LUMRO-166495 format. One record per residue (C-alpha): residue number from 0; x, y, z; residue in three letters. Coordinates in steps of 0.5 Angstrom, whole numbers, plus 2048, in hexadecimal, padded with zeros to 3 digits. Example, Ala and Ser with C-alpha at 12.3 -4.5 7.8 and 13.67 -1.06 7.14 Angstrom:
2
@migu:0; xx:819; yy:7F7; zz:810; torse:ALA
@migu:1; xx:81B; yy:7FE; zz:80E; torse:SER
***
This chain:
280
@migu:0; xx:800; yy:800; zz:800; torse:MET
@migu:1; xx:802; yy:807; zz:7FF; torse:GLU
@migu:2; xx:806; yy:80A; zz:805; torse:THR
@migu:3; xx:805; yy:812; zz:804; torse:GLY
@migu:4; xx:801; yy:812; zz:80A; torse:ASN
@migu:5; xx:805; yy:80D; zz:80E; torse:GLN
@migu:6; xx:804; yy:811; zz:815; torse:PRO
@migu:7; xx:7FD; yy:810; zz:814; torse:GLN
@migu:8; xx:7FD; yy:809; zz:811; torse:ILE
@migu:9; xx:802; yy:807; zz:817; torse:ASP
@migu:10; xx:7FD; yy:80A; zz:81C; torse:TYR
@migu:11; xx:7F7; yy:807; zz:81A; torse:TRP
@migu:12; xx:7FA; yy:800; zz:819; torse:ASN
@migu:13; xx:7FD; yy:800; zz:820; torse:GLY
@migu:14; xx:7F9; yy:800; zz:827; torse:GLU
@migu:15; xx:7F4; yy:805; zz:825; torse:VAL
@migu:16; xx:7F2; yy:802; zz:81F; torse:GLY
@migu:17; xx:7F1; yy:7FB; zz:823; torse:GLN
@migu:18; xx:7ED; yy:7FF; zz:828; torse:ARG
@migu:19; xx:7E8; yy:802; zz:823; torse:TRP
@migu:20; xx:7E7; yy:7FB; zz:820; torse:ALA
@migu:21; xx:7E6; yy:7F8; zz:827; torse:GLU
@migu:22; xx:7E1; yy:7FD; zz:829; torse:HIS
@migu:23; xx:7DE; yy:7FE; zz:822; torse:ARG
@migu:24; xx:7D7; yy:7FD; zz:825; torse:GLY
@migu:25; xx:7D7; yy:803; zz:82A; torse:ALA
@migu:26; xx:7DB; yy:807; zz:825; torse:LEU
@migu:27; xx:7D5; yy:806; zz:820; torse:ASP
@migu:28; xx:7D0; yy:807; zz:825; torse:ALA
@migu:29; xx:7D3; yy:80E; zz:828; torse:ALA
@migu:30; xx:7D3; yy:810; zz:820; torse:PHE
@migu:31; xx:7CC; yy:80E; zz:81E; torse:ALA
@migu:32; xx:7C9; yy:815; zz:81E; torse:PRO
@migu:33; xx:7CE; yy:818; zz:81A; torse:LEU
@migu:34; xx:7CF; yy:812; zz:815; torse:THR
@migu:35; xx:7C7; yy:812; zz:814; torse:GLN
@migu:36; xx:7C8; yy:81A; zz:812; torse:ALA
@migu:37; xx:7CD; yy:817; zz:80D; torse:LEU
@migu:38; xx:7C9; yy:812; zz:80A; torse:PHE
@migu:39; xx:7C3; yy:816; zz:80A; torse:ALA
@migu:40; xx:7C6; yy:81B; zz:805; torse:ALA
@migu:41; xx:7CA; yy:815; zz:801; torse:SER
@migu:42; xx:7C6; yy:815; zz:7FB; torse:GLY
@migu:43; xx:7C8; yy:80E; zz:7FA; torse:LEU
@migu:44; xx:7C4; yy:80A; zz:7F5; torse:ALA
@migu:45; xx:7C4; yy:802; zz:7F3; torse:PRO
@migu:46; xx:7C9; yy:801; zz:7EE; torse:GLY
@migu:47; xx:7CE; yy:807; zz:7F0; torse:ASP
@migu:48; xx:7D5; yy:806; zz:7F1; torse:ARG
@migu:49; xx:7D8; yy:809; zz:7F8; torse:VAL
@migu:50; xx:7DF; yy:80A; zz:7FB; torse:LEU
@migu:51; xx:7DE; yy:80A; zz:803; torse:ASP
@migu:52; xx:7E5; yy:80E; zz:805; torse:ILE
@migu:53; xx:7E8; yy:80C; zz:80C; torse:GLY
@migu:54; xx:7E2; yy:806; zz:80C; torse:CYS
@migu:55; xx:7E5; yy:804; zz:813; torse:GLY
@migu:56; xx:7E1; yy:7FD; zz:816; torse:ALA
@migu:57; xx:7DC; yy:7FE; zz:810; torse:GLY
@migu:58; xx:7D6; yy:801; zz:813; torse:GLU
@migu:59; xx:7D5; yy:806; zz:80E; torse:THR
@migu:60; xx:7D7; yy:802; zz:808; torse:THR
@migu:61; xx:7D2; yy:7FD; zz:80A; torse:LEU
@migu:62; xx:7CD; yy:802; zz:80A; torse:LEU
@migu:63; xx:7CF; yy:805; zz:803; torse:ALA
@migu:64; xx:7CE; yy:7FE; zz:801; torse:ALA
@migu:65; xx:7C7; yy:7FD; zz:803; torse:ARG
@migu:66; xx:7C5; yy:803; zz:7FF; torse:GLN
@migu:67; xx:7C9; yy:801; zz:7F9; torse:VAL
@migu:68; xx:7C7; yy:7FA; zz:7F9; torse:ALA
@migu:69; xx:7C6; yy:7F6; zz:7F5; torse:PRO
@migu:70; xx:7C9; yy:7F8; zz:7EF; torse:SER
@migu:71; xx:7CE; yy:7FD; zz:7F2; torse:GLY
@migu:72; xx:7D5; yy:7FC; zz:7F5; torse:ARG
@migu:73; xx:7D9; yy:800; zz:7FB; torse:VAL
@migu:74; xx:7E0; yy:800; zz:7FC; torse:THR
@migu:75; xx:7E2; yy:801; zz:803; torse:GLY
@migu:76; xx:7E9; yy:804; zz:804; torse:ALA
@migu:77; xx:7ED; yy:805; zz:80A; torse:ASP
@migu:78; xx:7F4; yy:804; zz:80C; torse:VAL
@migu:79; xx:7F3; yy:800; zz:812; torse:SER
@migu:80; xx:7F4; yy:7F9; zz:812; torse:GLU
@migu:81; xx:7F0; yy:7F7; zz:818; torse:PRO
@migu:82; xx:7EA; yy:7FC; zz:816; torse:LEU
@migu:83; xx:7EA; yy:7F8; zz:810; torse:LEU
@migu:84; xx:7EA; yy:7F1; zz:813; torse:ASP
@migu:85; xx:7E4; yy:7F3; zz:817; torse:ALA
@migu:86; xx:7E0; yy:7F6; zz:811; torse:ALA
@migu:87; xx:7E1; yy:7F0; zz:80D; torse:ARG
@migu:88; xx:7DF; yy:7EC; zz:813; torse:ALA
@migu:89; xx:7D9; yy:7F0; zz:814; torse:ARG
@migu:90; xx:7D7; yy:7EF; zz:80D; torse:GLU
@migu:91; xx:7D7; yy:7E8; zz:80D; torse:ALA
@migu:92; xx:7D3; yy:7E8; zz:813; torse:ALA
@migu:93; xx:7CE; yy:7ED; zz:810; torse:GLU
@migu:94; xx:7CE; yy:7EC; zz:808; torse:PRO
@migu:95; xx:7CA; yy:7F2; zz:805; torse:VAL
@migu:96; xx:7C9; yy:7F0; zz:7FE; torse:GLY
@migu:97; xx:7CE; yy:7F4; zz:7FA; torse:ALA
@migu:98; xx:7D5; yy:7F4; zz:7F8; torse:ALA
@migu:99; xx:7DA; yy:7F6; zz:7FD; torse:ILE
@migu:100; xx:7E2; yy:7F7; zz:7FC; torse:GLU
@migu:101; xx:7E6; yy:7F8; zz:803; torse:TRP
@migu:102; xx:7EC; yy:7FB; zz:801; torse:LEU
@migu:103; xx:7F2; yy:7FD; zz:805; torse:LYS
@migu:104; xx:7F4; yy:804; zz:801; torse:ALA
@migu:105; xx:7F6; yy:80B; zz:803; torse:ASP
@migu:106; xx:7F1; yy:80F; zz:7FF; torse:VAL
@migu:107; xx:7F6; yy:814; zz:7FE; torse:GLN
@migu:108; xx:7FA; yy:811; zz:7F9; torse:SER
@migu:109; xx:7F6; yy:80A; zz:7F7; torse:HIS
@migu:110; xx:7F5; yy:809; zz:7F0; torse:ALA
@migu:111; xx:7EE; yy:806; zz:7F0; torse:PHE
@migu:112; xx:7EC; yy:801; zz:7EA; torse:GLU
@migu:113; xx:7E5; yy:804; zz:7E9; torse:ALA
@migu:114; xx:7E2; yy:80B; zz:7EA; torse:ARG
@migu:115; xx:7DC; yy:80C; zz:7EF; torse:PHE
@migu:116; xx:7D6; yy:810; zz:7EF; torse:ASP
@migu:117; xx:7D6; yy:812; zz:7F6; torse:HIS
@migu:118; xx:7DC; yy:813; zz:7FB; torse:ALA
@migu:119; xx:7DA; yy:813; zz:802; torse:LEU
@migu:120; xx:7DD; yy:813; zz:809; torse:SER
@migu:121; xx:7DC; yy:813; zz:811; torse:ARG
@migu:122; xx:7E1; yy:817; zz:814; torse:PHE
@migu:123; xx:7E7; yy:814; zz:80F; torse:GLY
@migu:124; xx:7E9; yy:81A; zz:80B; torse:VAL
@migu:125; xx:7ED; yy:81E; zz:810; torse:MET
@migu:126; xx:7F3; yy:819; zz:811; torse:PHE
@migu:127; xx:7F6; yy:81A; zz:80A; torse:PHE
@migu:128; xx:7FE; yy:81C; zz:80A; torse:ASP
@migu:129; xx:7FC; yy:820; zz:804; torse:ASP
@migu:130; xx:7F5; yy:822; zz:804; torse:SER
@migu:131; xx:7F5; yy:826; zz:7FD; torse:ALA
@migu:132; xx:7F8; yy:820; zz:7FA; torse:ALA
@migu:133; xx:7F3; yy:81B; zz:7FD; torse:ALA
@migu:134; xx:7ED; yy:81F; zz:7FB; torse:PHE
@migu:135; xx:7F0; yy:820; zz:7F4; torse:ALA
@migu:136; xx:7F1; yy:818; zz:7F4; torse:ASN
@migu:137; xx:7E9; yy:817; zz:7F6; torse:ILE
@migu:138; xx:7E7; yy:81C; zz:7F1; torse:ARG
@migu:139; xx:7EB; yy:818; zz:7EC; torse:ALA
@migu:140; xx:7E8; yy:812; zz:7EE; torse:ASN
@migu:141; xx:7E0; yy:815; zz:7ED; torse:LEU
@migu:142; xx:7DD; yy:815; zz:7E7; torse:VAL
@migu:143; xx:7DB; yy:81C; zz:7E4; torse:GLU
@migu:144; xx:7D5; yy:81E; zz:7E8; torse:GLY
@migu:145; xx:7D7; yy:819; zz:7EE; torse:GLY
@migu:146; xx:7D5; yy:81B; zz:7F5; torse:ARG
@migu:147; xx:7DA; yy:81C; zz:7FB; torse:LEU
@migu:148; xx:7D6; yy:81C; zz:802; torse:ARG
@migu:149; xx:7DA; yy:81C; zz:809; torse:PHE
@migu:150; xx:7DA; yy:81D; zz:810; torse:LEU
@migu:151; xx:7DF; yy:821; zz:813; torse:CYS
@migu:152; xx:7DF; yy:824; zz:81A; torse:TRP
@migu:153; xx:7DE; yy:82B; zz:81C; torse:ARG
@migu:154; xx:7E2; yy:82F; zz:821; torse:ALA
@migu:155; xx:7E4; yy:82B; zz:827; torse:MET
@migu:156; xx:7E1; yy:831; zz:82B; torse:ALA
@migu:157; xx:7DA; yy:82F; zz:828; torse:GLU
@migu:158; xx:7DB; yy:827; zz:82A; torse:ASN
@migu:159; xx:7DB; yy:827; zz:831; torse:PRO
@migu:160; xx:7DB; yy:81F; zz:831; torse:TRP
@migu:161; xx:7E3; yy:821; zz:82F; torse:VAL
@migu:162; xx:7E4; yy:828; zz:832; torse:ALA
@migu:163; xx:7E2; yy:826; zz:839; torse:LEU
@migu:164; xx:7E6; yy:820; zz:83A; torse:PRO
@migu:165; xx:7EC; yy:823; zz:837; torse:ARG
@migu:166; xx:7EC; yy:829; zz:83C; torse:ALA
@migu:167; xx:7EB; yy:824; zz:842; torse:ALA
@migu:168; xx:7F1; yy:820; zz:840; torse:VAL
@migu:169; xx:7F6; yy:826; zz:83D; torse:MET
@migu:170; xx:7F8; yy:828; zz:844; torse:PRO
@migu:171; xx:7FB; yy:821; zz:844; torse:LEU
@migu:172; xx:7FF; yy:823; zz:83E; torse:LEU
@migu:173; xx:802; yy:829; zz:83F; torse:PRO
@migu:174; xx:808; yy:828; zz:83A; torse:ASP
@migu:175; xx:803; yy:827; zz:834; torse:SER
@migu:176; xx:803; yy:82B; zz:82E; torse:GLU
@migu:177; xx:7FD; yy:82D; zz:82A; torse:ALA
@migu:178; xx:7FD; yy:829; zz:824; torse:PRO
@migu:179; xx:7FE; yy:82D; zz:81D; torse:SER
@migu:180; xx:7F7; yy:82F; zz:81A; torse:PRO
@migu:181; xx:7FA; yy:82C; zz:813; torse:ASP
@migu:182; xx:7FC; yy:826; zz:816; torse:ALA
@migu:183; xx:7F8; yy:81F; zz:815; torse:PRO
@migu:184; xx:7F3; yy:81F; zz:81A; torse:GLY
@migu:185; xx:7EB; yy:81F; zz:81C; torse:PRO
@migu:186; xx:7EA; yy:826; zz:81C; torse:PHE
@migu:187; xx:7EE; yy:828; zz:816; torse:ARG
@migu:188; xx:7E8; yy:82A; zz:812; torse:PHE
@migu:189; xx:7E5; yy:82E; zz:817; torse:ALA
@migu:190; xx:7E5; yy:834; zz:813; torse:LEU
@migu:191; xx:7E1; yy:835; zz:80D; torse:ARG
@migu:192; xx:7E7; yy:83A; zz:80A; torse:GLU
@migu:193; xx:7EC; yy:834; zz:80B; torse:THR
@migu:194; xx:7E8; yy:82F; zz:807; torse:LEU
@migu:195; xx:7E5; yy:833; zz:802; torse:ARG
@migu:196; xx:7EB; yy:835; zz:7FE; torse:PRO
@migu:197; xx:7ED; yy:82D; zz:7FE; torse:LEU
@migu:198; xx:7E7; yy:82B; zz:7FB; torse:LEU
@migu:199; xx:7E7; yy:830; zz:7F6; torse:GLU
@migu:200; xx:7EE; yy:82F; zz:7F4; torse:GLY
@migu:201; xx:7ED; yy:828; zz:7F3; torse:ALA
@migu:202; xx:7E7; yy:82A; zz:7EE; torse:GLY
@migu:203; xx:7E1; yy:829; zz:7F2; torse:PHE
@migu:204; xx:7DB; yy:82E; zz:7F1; torse:ARG
@migu:205; xx:7D4; yy:82F; zz:7F5; torse:ASP
@migu:206; xx:7D8; yy:82E; zz:7FB; torse:ILE
@migu:207; xx:7D3; yy:82F; zz:801; torse:VAL
@migu:208; xx:7D4; yy:82F; zz:809; torse:PHE
@migu:209; xx:7CE; yy:82D; zz:80D; torse:GLU
@migu:210; xx:7CF; yy:82D; zz:815; torse:PRO
@migu:211; xx:7CD; yy:827; zz:818; torse:VAL
@migu:212; xx:7CC; yy:827; zz:820; torse:ASN
@migu:213; xx:7CA; yy:821; zz:824; torse:ARG
@migu:214; xx:7CA; yy:81E; zz:82B; torse:THR
@migu:215; xx:7CF; yy:818; zz:82B; torse:MET
@migu:216; xx:7CE; yy:813; zz:830; torse:ARG
@migu:217; xx:7D6; yy:812; zz:831; torse:VAL
@migu:218; xx:7D5; yy:80C; zz:835; torse:GLY
@migu:219; xx:7D0; yy:808; zz:839; torse:ARG
@migu:220; xx:7D3; yy:809; zz:840; torse:THR
@migu:221; xx:7D9; yy:80E; zz:842; torse:PRO
@migu:222; xx:7DE; yy:809; zz:841; torse:GLU
@migu:223; xx:7DC; yy:807; zz:83A; torse:GLU
@migu:224; xx:7DC; yy:80E; zz:838; torse:ALA
@migu:225; xx:7E3; yy:810; zz:83B; torse:ALA
@migu:226; xx:7E6; yy:809; zz:838; torse:GLY
@migu:227; xx:7E3; yy:80C; zz:831; torse:PHE
@migu:228; xx:7E6; yy:813; zz:832; torse:VAL
@migu:229; xx:7EC; yy:811; zz:835; torse:VAL
@migu:230; xx:7EF; yy:80B; zz:832; torse:THR
@migu:231; xx:7EC; yy:80C; zz:82B; torse:ARG
@migu:232; xx:7E9; yy:813; zz:82A; torse:GLY
@migu:233; xx:7ED; yy:819; zz:829; torse:PRO
@migu:234; xx:7F0; yy:819; zz:830; torse:ILE
@migu:235; xx:7F4; yy:812; zz:82E; torse:ALA
@migu:236; xx:7F8; yy:816; zz:82A; torse:ARG
@migu:237; xx:7FB; yy:81B; zz:830; torse:LEU
@migu:238; xx:7FC; yy:815; zz:834; torse:LEU
@migu:239; xx:7FF; yy:80F; zz:830; torse:ARG
@migu:240; xx:806; yy:810; zz:831; torse:GLU
@migu:241; xx:805; yy:812; zz:839; torse:ARG
@migu:242; xx:807; yy:80E; zz:83F; torse:ASP
@migu:243; xx:801; yy:809; zz:841; torse:PRO
@migu:244; xx:800; yy:80C; zz:847; torse:ALA
@migu:245; xx:7FE; yy:813; zz:844; torse:VAL
@migu:246; xx:7FA; yy:80F; zz:83F; torse:GLN
@migu:247; xx:7F6; yy:80C; zz:845; torse:GLU
@migu:248; xx:7F6; yy:812; zz:848; torse:ALA
@migu:249; xx:7F2; yy:816; zz:842; torse:ALA
@migu:250; xx:7ED; yy:810; zz:842; torse:LEU
@migu:251; xx:7EB; yy:811; zz:849; torse:ARG
@migu:252; xx:7EB; yy:818; zz:848; torse:THR
@migu:253; xx:7E6; yy:817; zz:842; torse:VAL
@migu:254; xx:7E2; yy:812; zz:846; torse:VAL
@migu:255; xx:7E1; yy:817; zz:84C; torse:ASP
@migu:256; xx:7DF; yy:81C; zz:847; torse:LEU
@migu:257; xx:7DA; yy:818; zz:843; torse:PHE
@migu:258; xx:7D7; yy:816; zz:84A; torse:ALA
@migu:259; xx:7D6; yy:81D; zz:84C; torse:LYS
@migu:260; xx:7D3; yy:81F; zz:845; torse:LEU
@migu:261; xx:7CE; yy:819; zz:845; torse:SER
@migu:262; xx:7CD; yy:817; zz:84C; torse:GLY
@migu:263; xx:7D0; yy:810; zz:84A; torse:GLY
@migu:264; xx:7CB; yy:80E; zz:844; torse:GLY
@migu:265; xx:7CC; yy:80F; zz:83D; torse:PRO
@migu:266; xx:7D1; yy:815; zz:83B; torse:VAL
@migu:267; xx:7CE; yy:819; zz:835; torse:GLU
@migu:268; xx:7D1; yy:81F; zz:833; torse:LEU
@migu:269; xx:7D1; yy:824; zz:82D; torse:GLY
@migu:270; xx:7D4; yy:822; zz:826; torse:ALA
@migu:271; xx:7D5; yy:827; zz:821; torse:ALA
@migu:272; xx:7D7; yy:826; zz:81A; torse:CYS
@migu:273; xx:7D7; yy:828; zz:812; torse:TRP
@migu:274; xx:7D3; yy:824; zz:80D; torse:LEU
@migu:275; xx:7D7; yy:826; zz:807; torse:VAL
@migu:276; xx:7D5; yy:824; zz:800; torse:SER
@migu:277; xx:7D8; yy:826; zz:7F9; torse:ALA
@migu:278; xx:7D7; yy:824; zz:7F2; torse:ARG
@migu:279; xx:7DD; yy:822; zz:7ED; torse:ALA
***
């Protein structure tokens, strides 16, 4: 596989990718209200050819396949072998009646064998090493008039499911440096003025940003919710090279925070993203 995006490839094939694969059900449940917004606007129809960018453990690929069955086909592309293994296993258990290809590939540079009518992504476009090259490659692999639709997070301040636990653990990380706004990461495209020129430069037109605001069930309990944000969510990036004692302290801190916020029950917090659509 191509290696231009190697740091991200290594990250998603390591411990974090394995954790996402192991906890795929909880992750899909947390993202469900946002996934519903994406597919309500997908425009998919039987017979369509679809590329799912950063397909992860296969939830969105299988949803797309159900919409394009029986004659359509879907390619689920991801750089993570643990997540693709989980996706293949899920398809075997939940056949959908449409052709699915699971492809370990970096969409930033991969030369696909056929072109697509649609490209979609649930939080998979923010991690490319070279976003301009990635969107240009996506555009090149869409038919003329094909549609791109994806979700990306708005600002962290608009996402208390991340902002609150991050603020709680930062006193444990006094030497932590703020990430570069241009670096691959979940909030890379929080600003429309950052993303729009990339899409226009790649040749996309009719670009629309629709704000999506939902309440997200981060976990059924404070412990489950803390496990999500600390070991698999954005905070995991802050902690992955820290001493285990610091990691454990961070987890306890977030459990305590979520217990206070939820009264010990399900943890439900606001989530804000963009639903971006564009035409090739």
